[in-house]
C-alpha positions as a printed NumPy array, in Angstrom:
array([[112.804, 140.391, 198.928],
       [109.783, 141.671, 196.541],
       [111.431, 144.889, 197.841],
       [109.525, 146.751, 194.675],
       [106.063, 145.863, 196.23 ],
       [106.318, 148.472, 198.92 ],
       [103.288, 150.484, 199.672],
       [102.929, 153.846, 198.581],
       [100.764, 155.946, 201.513],
       [ 99.477, 159.044, 199.702],
       [ 99.84 , 162.05 , 201.918],
       [ 96.926, 163.655, 203.568],
       [ 96.134, 167.114, 203.985],
       [ 97.708, 168.437, 207.048],
       [100.855, 165.997, 206.849],
       [103.817, 168.224, 206.467],
       [106.696, 166.73 , 204.556],
       [108.757, 165.353, 207.574],
       [105.766, 163.691, 209.137],
       [105.382, 161.635, 205.717],
       [109.038, 161.007, 205.285],
       [109.188, 159.812, 209.124],
       [106.135, 157.424, 208.909],
       [107.948, 155.861, 205.318],
       [111.497, 155.306, 207.307],
       [109.387, 153.528, 210.263],
       [107.844, 151.182, 207.491],
       [111.019, 150.664, 205.841],
       [112.317, 149.285, 209.472],
       [109.643, 146.997, 209.973],
       [109.876, 143.252, 208.942],
       [108.651, 142.531, 205.752],
       [105.274, 140.43 , 205.722],
       [105.504, 137.647, 203.316],
       [103.407, 137.758, 200.24 ],
       [100.211, 135.286, 200.349],
       [ 97.679, 134.428, 197.35 ],
       [ 94.613, 136.173, 198.148],
       [ 92.178, 133.051, 197.449],
       [ 94.524, 130.951, 199.732],
       [ 93.851, 130.801, 203.273],
       [ 96.819, 130.79 , 206.099],
       [ 96.703, 128.171, 208.608],
       [ 98.88 , 128.248, 211.441],
       [101.514, 125.439, 211.14 ],
       [100.858, 122.494, 213.647],
       [103.93 , 121.714, 215.752],
       [105.553, 118.355, 215.346],
       [105.738, 116.154, 218.348],
       [109.012, 114.378, 218.496],
       [109.604, 110.514, 218.076],
       [108.677, 108.841, 221.016],
       [111.239, 106.3  , 221.758],
       [110.709, 102.667, 222.066],
       [110.195, 101.27 , 225.821],
       [112.686,  98.385, 226.146],
       [111.007,  95.637, 227.823],
       [112.068,  94.337, 231.009],
       [110.965,  90.77 , 230.864],
       [113.524,  88.18 , 231.843],
       [112.074,  85.609, 229.493],
       [115.026,  83.808, 227.642],
       [116.047,  84.857, 224.282],
       [114.331,  82.557, 221.386],
       [116.573,  80.739, 219.42 ],
       [116.769,  80.888, 215.783],
       [114.201,  78.298, 213.896],
       [115.911,  75.383, 212.638],
       [116.43 ,  75.269, 208.851],
       [113.427,  73.053, 207.196],
       [113.804,  70.584, 204.566],
       [113.033,  71.971, 200.993],
       [109.684,  70.284, 200.927],
       [108.635,  72.019, 204.065],
       [105.17 ,  73.996, 203.443],
       [105.66 ,  73.512, 199.699],
       [103.499,  71.66 , 197.024],
       [105.147,  68.816, 195.312],
       [105.462,  70.788, 192.272],
       [107.857,  73.396, 194.22 ],
       [110.06 ,  70.957, 195.355],
       [113.27 ,  72.133, 193.773],
       [116.673,  71.44 , 194.777],
       [120.174,  71.447, 193.09 ],
       [121.16 ,  67.967, 191.732],
       [123.082,  66.105, 193.481],
       [126.52 ,  64.724, 192.481],
       [125.214,  61.202, 191.716],
       [122.39 ,  62.501, 189.487],
       [125.   ,  64.797, 187.548],
       [126.852,  61.401, 186.492],
       [123.227,  59.862, 185.125],
       [123.064,  59.671, 181.278],
       [120.902,  62.369, 180.118],
       [118.043,  60.7  , 178.724],
       [117.662,  61.202, 174.794],
       [114.141,  62.758, 173.751],
       [111.746,  60.651, 172.291],
       [112.581,  59.087, 169.032],
       [110.426,  59.915, 165.916],
       [109.291,  56.481, 164.348],
       [109.788,  57.635, 160.547],
       [113.323,  59.284, 161.387],
       [114.055,  55.996, 163.286],
       [113.005,  53.912, 160.297],
       [114.88 ,  56.163, 157.962],
       [117.943,  55.463, 159.893],
       [117.731,  51.859, 159.906],
       [117.125,  51.918, 155.913],
       [120.189,  54.06 , 155.621],
       [122.355,  51.888, 157.996],
       [121.548,  48.556, 155.795],
       [121.792,  50.216, 152.473],
       [125.477,  51.248, 153.838],
       [126.281,  47.506, 154.796],
       [124.592,  46.085, 151.86 ],
       [127.511,  44.742, 150.601],
       [128.652,  42.903, 153.377],
       [125.122,  41.936, 154.087],
       [124.357,  40.57 , 150.47 ],
       [127.553,  38.495, 150.917],
       [126.717,  36.751, 154.147],
       [122.927,  36.315, 153.856],
       [123.344,  34.703, 150.614],
       [125.226,  31.898, 152.084],
       [122.158,  30.764, 154.188],
       [119.706,  30.529, 151.034],
       [118.91 ,  26.988, 150.411],
       [122.053,  25.66 , 151.917],
       [122.724,  22.756, 154.154],
       [124.29 ,  22.735, 157.404],
       [127.822,  21.403, 156.726],
       [131.574,  21.975, 156.735],
       [131.082,  23.652, 153.558],
       [128.703,  26.304, 154.887],
       [131.374,  27.085, 157.609],
       [134.28 ,  27.53 , 155.177],
       [131.633,  29.697, 152.821],
       [130.965,  31.719, 156.186],
       [134.921,  32.043, 156.89 ],
       [135.282,  33.481, 153.816],
       [132.553,  35.785, 153.781],
       [133.961,  37.238, 157.107],
       [137.525,  37.7  , 156.328],
       [136.136,  39.602, 153.288],
       [134.216,  41.613, 155.568],
       [137.29 ,  42.569, 157.608],
       [136.396,  40.795, 160.653],
       [139.674,  39.845, 161.094],
       [140.961,  36.039, 162.013],
       [140.571,  36.259, 165.492],
       [136.808,  37.586, 165.276],
       [136.209,  35.386, 162.674],
       [137.393,  32.071, 164.573],
       [135.74 ,  33.054, 167.209],
       [132.304,  33.574, 165.812],
       [132.586,  29.844, 163.898],
       [133.687,  28.2  , 166.728],
       [130.617,  29.707, 169.038],
       [128.101,  28.89 , 165.854],
       [129.325,  25.559, 165.45 ],
       [128.943,  24.81 , 169.496],
       [125.714,  26.746, 169.633],
       [124.193,  24.55 , 166.565],
       [125.415,  21.042, 168.064],
       [123.928,  22.428, 171.679],
       [120.685,  23.564, 170.278],
       [120.232,  21.071, 167.46 ],
       [119.643,  23.529, 164.767],
       [118.792,  21.923, 161.589],
       [117.764,  24.635, 159.09 ],
       [119.66 ,  27.381, 157.67 ],
       [117.586,  30.032, 158.539],
       [118.096,  28.985, 161.98 ],
       [121.75 ,  29.043, 161.615],
       [121.302,  32.73 , 160.352],
       [119.74 ,  33.843, 163.461],
       [122.179,  31.722, 165.875],
       [124.772,  33.915, 163.784],
       [123.105,  37.081, 164.295],
       [122.553,  36.66 , 168.313],
       [126.426,  35.832, 168.384],
       [127.463,  38.932, 166.858],
       [125.037,  41.005, 169.088],
       [126.899,  39.48 , 171.94 ],
       [130.165,  40.193, 170.58 ],
       [129.258,  43.874, 169.668],
       [127.441,  44.987, 172.972],
       [130.609,  45.63 , 174.65 ],
       [131.439,  48.525, 172.465],
       [127.455,  49.994, 172.963],
       [127.834,  52.692, 175.3  ],
       [126.066,  56.067, 175.538],
       [127.893,  59.235, 175.881],
       [127.679,  60.661, 179.594],
       [126.693,  64.357, 179.907],
       [126.668,  66.778, 182.909],
       [129.359,  65.184, 184.946],
       [131.81 ,  68.451, 184.307],
       [131.31 ,  71.921, 183.299],
       [132.625,  72.075, 180.587],
       [132.791,  68.403, 179.574],
       [136.278,  68.615, 177.431],
       [136.205,  66.342, 174.544],
       [139.526,  65.93 , 172.241],
       [138.788,  64.528, 168.924],
       [141.637,  62.855, 166.905],
       [142.151,  60.842, 163.776],
       [144.027,  60.387, 160.575],
       [144.115,  62.874, 157.696],
       [140.589,  62.1  , 155.518],
       [138.899,  59.852, 158.716],
       [136.052,  62.612, 158.639],
       [136.993,  63.947, 161.903],
       [136.18 ,  67.997, 161.199],
       [132.712,  66.674, 159.507],
       [131.738,  64.246, 162.578],
       [132.739,  67.333, 165.21 ],
       [130.356,  69.783, 163.15 ],
       [127.645,  66.871, 163.18 ],
       [128.027,  65.66 , 167.063],
       [127.784,  69.294, 167.902],
       [124.233,  69.459, 166.53 ],
       [123.467,  66.071, 168.11 ],
       [124.207,  67.531, 171.74 ],
       [122.582,  70.682, 170.824],
       [119.026,  68.225, 171.093],
       [119.858,  67.376, 174.466],
       [119.836,  71.244, 175.357],
       [123.944,  71.416, 175.454],
       [125.808,  74.706, 174.962],
       [129.093,  73.929, 172.565],
       [132.213,  75.606, 171.837],
       [134.464,  74.26 , 169.407],
       [138.219,  74.895, 169.172],
       [139.992,  74.951, 165.929],
       [143.233,  73.05 , 167.355],
       [144.029,  71.835, 163.635],
       [146.132,  74.198, 162.609],
       [148.593,  72.029, 159.914],
       [145.685,  71.046, 157.337],
       [144.518,  73.692, 154.836],
       [141.474,  75.065, 155.598],
       [140.378,  73.036, 158.63 ],
       [139.918,  76.021, 160.442],
       [137.744,  77.494, 157.999],
       [135.658,  74.072, 157.568],
       [135.398,  74.354, 161.048],
       [133.968,  77.453, 161.203],
       [131.118,  76.912, 158.492],
       [130.06 ,  73.829, 160.956],
       [130.046,  76.346, 163.792],
       [128.112,  78.778, 161.737],
       [125.492,  75.975, 160.373],
       [124.797,  75.252, 164.142],
       [125.198,  78.713, 165.777],
       [128.088,  77.132, 167.693],
       [131.371,  79.833, 168.768],
       [134.514,  78.314, 167.731],
       [137.922,  79.704, 168.718],
       [140.723,  79.62 , 166.438],
       [143.841,  81.239, 165.552],
       [145.238,  81.844, 161.791],
       [148.346,  80.964, 163.098],
       [150.084,  79.319, 166.068],
       [150.035,  76.455, 168.231],
       [147.58 ,  74.157, 168.349],
       [147.865,  73.393, 172.127],
       [147.564,  76.926, 173.038],
       [144.326,  77.583, 171.099],
       [143.033,  74.739, 172.959],
       [144.067,  75.97 , 176.235],
       [142.482,  79.443, 175.558],
       [139.322,  77.625, 174.582],
       [138.914,  75.593, 178.138],
       [139.313,  78.944, 179.663],
       [136.531,  80.603, 177.848],
       [134.321,  77.498, 178.287],
       [134.79 ,  77.805, 181.935],
       [134.234,  81.418, 181.947],
       [131.037,  81.24 , 179.785],
       [129.859,  78.151, 181.7  ],
       [129.625,  75.92 , 178.624],
       [128.093,  72.45 , 179.004],
       [130.679,  70.725, 176.134],
       [133.771,  71.871, 174.549],
       [135.38 ,  69.99 , 171.972],
       [138.857,  70.474, 170.524],
       [139.656,  69.25 , 167.205],
       [143.228,  68.234, 166.729],
       [145.534,  68.04 , 163.612],
       [145.428,  64.56 , 161.878],
       [148.286,  62.298, 162.513],
       [149.484,  59.292, 160.915],
       [149.939,  56.984, 164.108],
       [153.411,  55.559, 162.544],
       [154.783,  59.249, 162.726],
       [155.947,  59.16 , 166.408],
       [157.239,  62.762, 166.372],
       [153.454,  63.876, 165.589],
       [152.005,  61.772, 168.055],
       [154.191,  63.16 , 170.745],
       [152.361,  66.372, 169.628],
       [149.109,  64.969, 170.712],
       [150.649,  64.049, 174.021],
       [151.366,  67.533, 174.617],
       [147.876,  68.715, 173.872],
       [146.499,  66.41 , 176.29 ],
       [148.885,  67.568, 178.844],
       [148.011,  71.491, 177.944],
       [144.479,  70.602, 178.618],
       [145.017,  69.172, 181.672],
       [146.707,  72.236, 182.665],
       [143.786,  74.134, 181.81 ],
       [141.442,  71.946, 183.774],
       [143.06 ,  69.172, 186.258],
       [140.653,  66.39 , 185.526],
       [140.415,  67.385, 181.677],
       [139.883,  65.846, 179.119],
       [136.962,  63.923, 179.956],
       [136.739,  62.241, 176.514],
       [139.407,  61.506, 174.212],
       [137.724,  60.127, 171.059],
       [139.244,  58.522, 167.771],
       [137.749,  58.996, 164.72 ],
       [138.134,  55.843, 161.806],
       [137.207,  55.409, 158.445],
       [135.108,  52.242, 157.921],
       [136.701,  51.78 , 154.651],
       [140.391,  51.635, 155.789],
       [139.512,  48.015, 157.109],
       [142.197,  46.437, 159.324],
       [144.505,  49.691, 159.443],
       [141.608,  51.146, 161.265],
       [142.115,  48.177, 164.007],
       [146.034,  49.702, 163.847],
       [144.848,  53.318, 164.41 ],
       [142.659,  52.411, 167.204],
       [145.765,  50.302, 169.111],
       [148.367,  53.138, 168.24 ],
       [146.374,  56.256, 169.392],
       [144.972,  53.999, 172.342],
       [148.361,  53.83 , 173.59 ],
       [149.678,  57.303, 173.314],
       [146.517,  59.12 , 174.593],
       [144.147,  56.73 , 176.362],
       [140.967,  56.532, 174.569],
       [137.486,  56.591, 175.729],
       [135.564,  56.266, 172.727],
       [135.287,  55.739, 169.004],
       [133.186,  57.547, 165.882],
       [133.227,  55.442, 163.162],
       [132.39 ,  57.174, 159.827],
       [131.433,  56.321, 156.222],
       [129.555,  53.4  , 156.791],
       [128.003,  53.809, 153.333],
       [127.735,  51.822, 150.395],
       [131.552,  50.594, 150.175],
       [132.009,  49.76 , 153.899],
       [132.373,  46.17 , 154.562],
       [131.636,  46.703, 158.73 ],
       [132.956,  43.396, 159.819],
       [135.929,  46.008, 161.237],
       [133.685,  46.185, 164.556],
       [133.818,  42.916, 165.344],
       [137.845,  42.97 , 165.114],
       [137.704,  46.036, 167.497],
       [135.582,  44.177, 170.045],
       [137.895,  40.995, 169.997],
       [141.314,  42.942, 170.004],
       [140.375,  46.358, 171.617],
       [137.106,  46.517, 172.995],
       [136.843,  50.358, 172.933],
       [133.08 ,  51.833, 173.22 ],
       [131.705,  53.043, 169.682],
       [129.681,  56.213, 170.668],
       [128.893,  57.114, 167.294],
       [128.486,  55.667, 163.839],
       [128.062,  57.499, 160.302],
       [126.412,  56.472, 157.305],
       [126.354,  59.715, 155.158],
       [126.963,  63.13 , 154.609],
       [123.933,  64.806, 156.773],
       [123.445,  65.621, 159.846],
       [121.516,  63.046, 160.747],
       [123.74 ,  60.359, 159.618],
       [125.502,  60.607, 162.319],
       [123.663,  58.151, 165.19 ],
       [124.497,  56.479, 168.283],
       [125.641,  52.99 , 168.019],
       [123.241,  50.01 , 168.818],
       [124.85 ,  46.408, 168.3  ],
       [121.263,  45.194, 167.808],
       [120.653,  47.599, 165.022],
       [124.184,  46.835, 163.592],
       [123.69 ,  42.985, 163.318],
       [120.551,  43.28 , 161.873],
       [121.57 ,  45.487, 158.973],
       [124.557,  42.577, 158.362],
       [122.389,  39.723, 158.766],
       [118.565,  40.996, 158.723]])
């Protein structure tokens, strides 16, 4: 290396050419010294001592056992006490966010407006009325006209007569308040909160007849669940109604929720894939829209049973909720729908829609007497906030307030 830096020795006087050539040949055979920078001093390399192997202890002390695991709170402040929720805690109802007073007042106002038709006919009876048989006859007519049904009407009137007699009520307003309390007692078994977090995903199968507001209710319910920090996935299983898939997709875009759908295909296959996707993505709630069915069309009801079986194959304990959406304006026909769908699918809850303007509202009393399935939500309009959890006291106040 660096052979081109060979030093040139100028011959001195007296040197013969043979001597010069011999000296150059000797320098060529000698090992070449590495070049060094003139300003860098050369220090000899320090010898590296080999590492000394650790000396094993010759003590005969017994081997130390590993420390026992400490509780999660050991050595931590209370703010650092964190652990996984227990199974029974997962089954608890997730508390709702703090209600807005103005929003609550607005909701009560809309509910009263929606039930104003029935409320006017009922409360008008007690104005300046005497407590006699004519009062009970007018109440019977008003309750029947509100779609309460014969069973619920007879039950309420009989209980009202007994209450007036035992409590010696003598004023018409007292009788009205007594009827209000009896209506609350009748409707309270329907008041139940939707339990979240008991499965992941919580699979909800939504069904109902055409025109009941099923797809719209799914979109509103998705927004409601997001207020509880629940991630939602929707399955467009209504593959029969025109534009049903597009309608659900619009709601998904509004709520920033994924919608799984197919342009053409079997509804059960779409929902099966959606359950698998929800499990893989760790989604909290998966809601499956199904095609509207008339309870009198048995072959179509059988397809709903097939969808339920397919969901159970995708997830053994699913569906966790089977909800029926009913139109409050259909009167006693809504009660027939509840019975038919409950017999076919085993309903776990109801969503009562269109309690606005023309609704009579008494159908809930009929359901409470004939088939007391929990009413999770009621709707009084088209806006997202118009779908709210059912409260027996609020409903009775709207009717008899």
